[in-house]
N, C-alpha and C positions, 0 to 999 in steps of 0.2 A: 582450630578454625571451623571444622565441621560442626563441633558442638555449639559454637556461637551461632552459626547459620541455622542449625536446627532449632535452637531456642528462639531465634528471630522469626523463623517460619511459624512456630507455634504462637508467638506473640501476634503475628499478622493475622492468623486465623482467629485468635481470641478477639482481636479488635474488630474484625469484620463481623464476628458473631454477636457483637453488642446489639445487633438488630433484635435479638430475642428479649432484651431487657424491657420491663414495664415502665411506662411514663405517661404523663398526660398528653393528649393529642394537641398538637399545634402545627399547622401546615406551613412548610417553608415555601413561600411563593417564588423564590428565586431558582428553585430546582424543579424542572418539569419532568414528570413521568408520563410518557405518552400512553393514553388509554384508548384513543381513537384510531381508526384505520390510518395507516401510514403509507403514503404513495412511495413506491420504490422505483425511482427513475433510472437506477442502474440497470434495470431490466428493459429499458426502451429497446425496441419500438412499441412497447405495450405500457403506456403511461398509466393505464388504469389498474395495473397490478397493485394490489394492496396487501398489507401485512395480515389482514383478516381473511384473505382468500387465496394467497399465493400458495403454490404447491411445492415450494422449495424453501430452503433455509435462508433467511435474510436477517440482516442487522442494520438498524438505523440509529445513529447517535447525533442528537442535536446539541450544539454548544450555545448555551445562553450567554448574554452579554457579560455577566459576571465572570464566567470562565474565560472568555476572550480577554478580559481586562486584567485579571490577576493571576493567570497561570502563565509562567514564563516558558512556554512550549517552544523548543528549538528543533526537536526531532519528531518524526511522525509517530513514534511509539508513545509519546506523551498524550496523544489524543485518540489512540486506538487500544489502549491497555485493557479496556473492559469489553472488547469484542471477542467472542470465543472463536477458536479455530484459526485465528490470525496471530502471527508472530512477527514483530518488527524489532530488529536489533540495530542499535546505533554503533557505528565503528569509532566514535569519538573524534572523527575527522570527516571532512567533506569531499575527499578525493574520490571515494568509491560510492557514496550515497548509502542509504539505509538498506539493510538486508531484510527482505520480506518473503515470508512463506505463508501459504494458505493450505491447511490440512497437510502440511509437509511438501506440497508442490512448490517449486521454485528454489529448492535447496541447493541446486547445482550452481547458482549464479555466483561468480567470483566478483562481479561488479554489476551495477544496474539491477533490474528486476526481470525475472523470467517466469513464465507460467501463470501470471496473474495480470489480468487486464486492468490498467490504471486509467482513470479519467479525471480531468479537472474542469469543472464547470461545464460538463457535458461533452467536452472535446477529448478524444483519445490521446493519451500520452504514450500508449503502446503502439508502436509503429508496425508497418506491414510485416517486417521480419520477426516480430514477436518480442522485441526488447523495449524496456521502458526506463526512463530516468526521471526522478522526482525532484531534481534540483529546483525546478520552477515552482514547486508547491511550498508555500510558506505556511507552516502550521499556525502561526499567529493570526491568520485571517480565515482559516477554515471554520465554517459555521455548521457544516453538516457532513457526516460521513455515512455512506451507504455501502453495504457489502452484500454480495451474493457469495455464499460460502462454499458452494460446490461447483463442479464443472458447468460452464455456461457458454460453450461455443455456439449454441443455438441462438444466442443473442449477439455475441461479439466475435465469433470465428476463432482465428488462430490465437494461441496464447491466452486462453480464457479458462484456466483451471479454477478460477474464482474471479470476482470483480470487486475492485476497490475504487469507489467514486468519491471525490472531494468536491465540495461546493463552497465558494466564497460569497455567493449571493446573499445579501441580507434578507431574512424572512419577512414576508409582507406584514405579518401580524405583530412583529416586534417593535417597529418604529425606530429604525436605526438613527443614531445621532448624526448630526451634520458633519462633525469632525471628531475623529478619535485618534489620539496620539499616545505613544508609549515609549518609554526609555527603560532598557534593562541593562544592568551591569552585573558582573559576576567573576568567579574564579577563572584563572588561566587567561586573563586579559580580555574577557568577554565584554563586548559592547554591542547592543542592538537597538536600532531606532526604527519605530513603526509609525506610519501615518496612513489614515484612511479617511476619505471624503465621500459622503453619501448625500448629495443635494436632494432637496424635496422638489420633485418635478410633477407633483400631483398624482392622481390615481391612475393615469393612463400610461405613464412612462417611468422607467427605473434607470438609475445610473449609480455605480459605485466604483471608485478607483482607489488603489492602495499602492504603497511602496515601502521598502525596508532596506536597511543596510546593516550588515553584521561583520564584525571583525573580532578575531581572537587569536591568541598565540597557541592555544590548544593544550590539552592534558599531556600528550606525548611530545617528545622532541620531533622536529620537522613535521609539524601539523598546523602551521599557520594558515588561516583562512581569511579571505576578504570576499564578501558575497553581497550583491545587490539584486533586489527583485522589484518588479513592477507588475501590476495587473489591473484589469478593469472588466466589469460585466455590465450589461444593460439590456433593456427591453423597450422597444419602440412600438407602441400600439398603432396598427393600421386599420383598426375597425374592431367590431365586436368579435372577440375570440380569434383574432388574426393579428399577426405582428412579426417583428424581426428581433431576434435576440443575438447578442454578440458577446464573445468572451475573448480576452486577450491576456497574454502573460509573457513576461520577459525576464531572463536571468543573466547576469554578468558575473562570472567567476574568474577574476583576474589572477587569483592565487588560491590554490588548495593543495598544500604540500601533503604527500603521502608518506607516513612512517613505515609502512609495510607490516606484515604479520611476523610473529616471532615464534621460535621454538620454546618449549616449556622451560628450559634452564634459564634462558634470557628473561622470560617473564618473571621467574622467581627472583632473579638477580636484581632486576630493575624494570618494572612494567612500563615506565615512562620513556624508555629509550626507543630509538628508531633503528632499523636495520642499516648497517653501514653502507651496503650496496645501494639502498634507496637514497640515502643522503648524498653519496658520491654521484649518483645519476641525476640528482635534482628531481626525483620522482614526484609526480603530482599532476594536476590538471589546470589548464587555463581554457575557459570555454565561454561561449555566448550561445544562448538558445532563446528563441522567440516563437510564438504561435498566435494565430488569429483564427477564430471560428465564427461563422454566421449561420443562423438557423431561421428559416422561414416556416411559420406554422399557420395553419388555416383550418377552421372547422367547416367542412363541406356538406354538413347536414347528413342526408341519407347516404352520401358517398363515403362518409367517414372523416377522420381527422388526418390531414396531410402534414407531413413534417419533412423538410429537406435541409440538410446540413452540408456545408462545404468548409474545409479548414486547410490550413497550411502551417508547416513548421520548418524552422531551420536550426541547425546546430553546427557550430564551428568549434573544433577541438584541437588543442595541442596537449600531448600526453607523453612526457618523458618517462621511460621505464628502464630498468637495468639492461634489458635485452634489445631495446629499440627506442627511437623517438618517433612517436606516432602522431600523424596529423590527418584529419579528415574534415571534409565539408559535407554536411548532410542536408538534403532537401526532402521534405515529406509532404504529401498531399492526400486528401481523401474526400469522398462524397458519400452521403448516406441519404436514402430516400425511403420513407416508410408511410404506409397508409393503414390506419386501424379504424375499427368501427364495432358496432354492436347490432345484432339482429334480434329484435324484440320477439318474444315467444309467449307473451302473456304472463311471464313471471316478473319478479322484481328486477331481475337482471337476466338478459338473454345471452345468446352466444356472442362471445367477444372474439374478434379475429384481428390479425395483423399480418401484413406482408411487407417485404422490403428488399432493397438492392443496396449493395455497398461496394465501393471500390477504394483501394488504397495503393499508393505508390511511394517508393523509397529509392533515393539515389544517394549513394555514398562514394565520394571521391577520396580514396585512401592512399596515403603515401607513408611508408615506414623507412626511416633512416637509421643508421647506426647512431647510438647515443654517444656524443663526444663531450663528456663532462657536463651534461645537462643541456646541450645544444644539438641541433641536427648536424650530423656528420656528412661527409662527402659520399659515403657508400649508401646507395638506395637499395634496401632489401625487398621492398614491396611497393609497387606502383600500379594500382588497378582501380577500375570503376565498377562498383557493385550496384545492382538494381534489384528491386523486389516489386512484383505486381501481384496484388491479391484482389480477386473478384469473388463476391459472395451473393447468394440469393437465399432468402429465409422466409419462414412463415410459422405462425403459431396460432392456436385457437384454444379457447377455454369454454367448456360447455357446462352449464348448471344442470344438475339432476335433482330437482326439488329445491327446497329452500336452503339446504345445508351442504350438499355435496357438489363439488366442482371437479371436472376432469379437464386436464390440459394435455396438449400434445404439440410438438413442433419439430422442425428439422431445418438444417442449413447445409448448403453445399458451398464449399470453398475450393478455389483453384489458386495455387501459389506458384509463381515462377521466379526463381532466383537465377540471376545471370551475372557473369563477371567478365570484364574485358581487361586482361593482363597486358600492361603497356611496356613491360620489360621484355628483352629478347627471349624468344622461345614461344611455343604455342601452348599457353596454359589457359586460354579462354575456356569457358564452359558454362553450363547451366544445369539447374536441378528443378524439377517440377514435382509438386506434391498436390494431391487431391484428397478431399475428405467429405463425407456426409456425417453430420453430427445431429442425431435425433435426441429427443427428450420426451418423457411422458410422466405425468404426475396426477395425484388426486389429493384433494383437501376436504376436510369435514369441519364445518364451522359450528362451534358451541356458542353460548350467549356472549362470552367474553374471551374466547380462545379459538384456536384452530389446530387441528391435527393434520399432518401432511405426510405424504410418501412420494418420492421422486427418483426417477432414473434419468441420468444425463451423461453426456459425453463431452470430450474436449480434444482438440487437435493442438499439438505443441511441436511446431516445426523448429528445426535448429535455426539460430540467428545467423546473419552474415558473418559475425565474428566467429561463431562456432564452426561454420562451414569453411571459413577462410584460413583459420589457424591449422596448418597441416604439419604433422610431425615429420614428414619427409622434406620440409622446407621448400616445397614447390609452390608456384602460384596457382591461381584458380581455386575452385572449391573442392573440399574433400569428398570423393565419391563414395566413401565408406560410411558416411554419417547420414542418418535418416530421421524422420520425425517420431515423436512419442505419441501414443494414443492413450487416452484416459477414459475409463468407465467408472461411473460413480452411482451409488445407491444410498439414499438417506431416508430416515423417518424421524419425525419430531413433533414438537408442540410449542406454540407460542401463545401467550395470553397476558391478560392484565386483570387486576382485581382491586377493589377498594378494601383496605384493611384499616384497623385502628391507627390513626395518626396520619393517613394519607393514602398513597397508591402503591401498588406493587405490579411490576411487569416481569415476566420470566420468559426464558427461551431455552429449550433443550433439544438436542438432536443426537441420534446414533447414525454413523455413516461408515461406509466401506468403499474403497476405491482400488482399482487395479491400473497400473501404468505399464504399458507394453513398450518394449524397445526403448527403455528409459536411457537418457543421455547422462553420462557420467564424466566429470572433469578430472584431469590429471595434469601434473606439471613436470617440467624439466628443471635442471639445476639453475636456469636463468629466470625462473618464475613465469615463463611463458606457459599458457594453459591450452590444452588440447581436449578434444571430446571424442567419445565413441559410444555406440549403442551397446548395452551390456546385459539385456535380459528383461526381467519384470520386477516390479515392486508392488507390495500390497500395503495399503493404508487403511486402518480401521480405528475407530475411536468414538469418543463421547464429547459433546460440547454442552456447556450450560452457562447461563448468564442471568443475573437478576439486577433490577434497579428498584430500590425500595425507599419510599419516603417514610421516615420514622418519626415518632414523637420527639419532643424536646429539641426541635431544630436540627435533627440528625437526618442524613440521607446516605444511602449506601449504593454503590455500583460495583459489581464484581463479576468476574468470569473465570471459568475453569475449562481446560482442555486436556483430555487424555488422548494420546495419539500413539498407536503402535504401527510404525512404518518399517517394513522389512524387505529384504531382497528375496526373490523367488526365481529359481531357474536362472541365476545370474553368475557370471564368472569374471574374475579379475583379468587384467591384461595378460598376466602370465599363465592363465588357464585354471587357476585355483578356484574352487567353488566358493561363492558368497552366500549360498542359500542359508537363510535363517539369521544372517547378520542384520543389524539395524542400519537404516539409512542414515548417513552422517549428517550432522547439522540440524537434527530434528529432536527437540526434547520430548520425552514421553509425558511429562506432567508440566503444565503451565497454569499458574494462578496469578491473577491480577485484580487489584481492587482499589477503590477510593472511598474513604469515609469522610464525610463533611459534617462539621458542626458549626452552625451559623447563629449564635446568639448575638444580640446587639451589645456592644458596637464592634465586635471583632469576629471575623470568620476564620475558622481553622480547618485544615484538611490534612489527612494522613493518607499517603499513597504507598502501595507496596506491590512487589512482584516476586514470585517464587518460581524458579526454573530448575527442573531436575537435571542431573548429569546426563550427558549424551555424547556419543562417539563423534569423531571428527574425520575418520577415514573409513574406506570401505571394509578393510579387514577387521575393523573395530579394535585395533591395537592401542589407540589413544583416545582419550575423552577429556572433556572439561568437567570440572566439579560442578555440582549443583550450587545455586546461590540464592540468597534472599536479599533484596534491596528495598529499603524503606526511605521515604521522603516525607517532609513536613512543610506545610505552607501556611502562612498567616497573612491576612489582608484586612483592609477596612472597606466596608460597603460603599464609602464615598462621602467626601465633604462637599456640600452643595453651596455654591455662591452664584446667584443671578444666572442660572442656566448652565453654570460650569460645574462639572463633577470631577473631583480629584480622588483617585483610589491608589494608595500606596500598598505595596505587597513585598514579601520576602519569602524565600524558600531555601531549604537545605536539602540537597540531594545526597543519596547514599548516607543516610543519617548514622548508621552503625559502622561506617567506614569499612565495609566489606571489601576484600581484595578478590576480584573475580574477573573472568573473561566475558566480555559483553557480546562479542561476535567472533565468528570463525571463518576460515578459508578451507572448505572441505578438500581433502586429498592434496594439500599443498606439499611441495617437494621439501625434503629435508626436515620434516616435522614442524614446518613453520605454519602451524594451523591457527595460532592464537592472536587475538586482537584485544589487549587488556582494556578494561573500563576504568574510569576515574574513581578515586576514593571520595571521601566526604568533600563536598564543595557547596558553594552558595550562589544564589542569584537574588537580586533585589531590583525593584524599580517602582515606577509610578505611571499610572494611566490617567489621561486627561480626556474628558469628553465635553463637547459643546453641543447642546441641543438646538 
């Protein structure tokens, strides 16, 4: 099996290396390689930050209409594969969501996302307590992905070891179709229907609305899913450079069964099975989540550009698990006010500045019952109201020194208050307060078609309400022994673009080092309940590289590589044993991903691949998953045209070599139940219809 995977890895590298082959120049107009300055809005409140002058590592990926139409993307990893430093693992079911890490941060998450700030259409999905869920993000409609790859608390405060921003807004220059519909079918009972409507409201206003419904029986037993999503974005002009933007999203998940993770022997016996305890408990999720955000923007001339955002979010959840039947109702609100401007100094660009205020509030009404055969029992184990309030004030300035050098500096102060009201008998009320100042400083040097940069930044990572509330002593209230993580990061790198024979080439490379102090480590008991403790320090160091290359003969290549060395330093296990020098679990040392496209008329072909090295799954490094290589192939037609109607059929084979591998893990799971097996060879096919 290892030999097969090694040969597959070599085949992947060889196929990606076809870029070096000679051929006649012929530009592929369907694949865009960005050579112009790219605005990075994930760094707001500084909308003028651009890829040619930013002092930190950024990635921007646009998805052209062809990719939206013929790529059957169901998980976020399908649209982020070529972003360096970012790892997105699919668990092959929807009960726990994607597992996301950025330069190794976020590795501890047993469910949801920690340590990485997530945004959808400019509205934070990461709530005041630092947790994010991406159920509401439908990859089928994501047109743009922006990433800040290092610590970014100066922009977004708590839980910003990196930033991952998704946008569904149609780009102004593309000319979105009036109606876009798509039907996808595939293995394991998959059926997904997409519909998007983008009416033409003229040059002053914008509107786009979408919806989808997915159902599948799933690769593993007890992993049936039914999932519906709705969303809308719009921009109403109120005058010259003044207007109101809105973004709304809603998800209904009436069924998302969870098969649980498995020990190695059961994975070898039958990777499609579910854990008996999860089946008996009816483990899974039923939830509804919705959000609405409004942004008013106004150019005040010499006073700068004003931007104010208000948003709200709700989430209702029922979550049967072997140790409890959890219910909670969540309400979230937030406001953000920024003012930014520029002071002319006789140069092409003067001092750029920005200041802002932000407030977030979170209210969780949590009740945990005993699990009585998949239903809430009579015994109430937890009944408490949890609240989080976060206030932040921040500022940042960028100063040009001549025509090519830019210095930047910024800082943010955050105050977080966690409070709990325990409604069961006893006095287990309590509160925790955390404060942090997060500075950053950087420099960039602009060449004709590239930039060099160096940046120091920091991040605050407070424990979430779940991590505070899960106490190994079974008491109510918050765990007084758990505190926040602090992240320090340093990076140097280069980004640029060039014209080469056949088209364009863009590249991105960075060296980085980070230190995480008082890192939070998860551990489980025999009932799969997860607890947390602060355990010392970790050190993360590595290399990131990415390339997008338009080749001759209708070929294009996009690829990324990440080398990451994440280790424990001055850390101890719960029993007192030293962990110094051990690798951080759940973090691969080598990660290679790429897509090679060939688009001759009248058929488009694509080969996708990912190579992940072996990595440990527990703190002592006594268990690990094997490295794996996964290849996929896709074929599509550019479209049959009839009277303004475009029909594009497509088909894809995933895991082309039928590799048997573990796609995601649960670090430090009890009883060796670390592994979440991935699907073997399977297919997806469909048709996309557009009306102009």
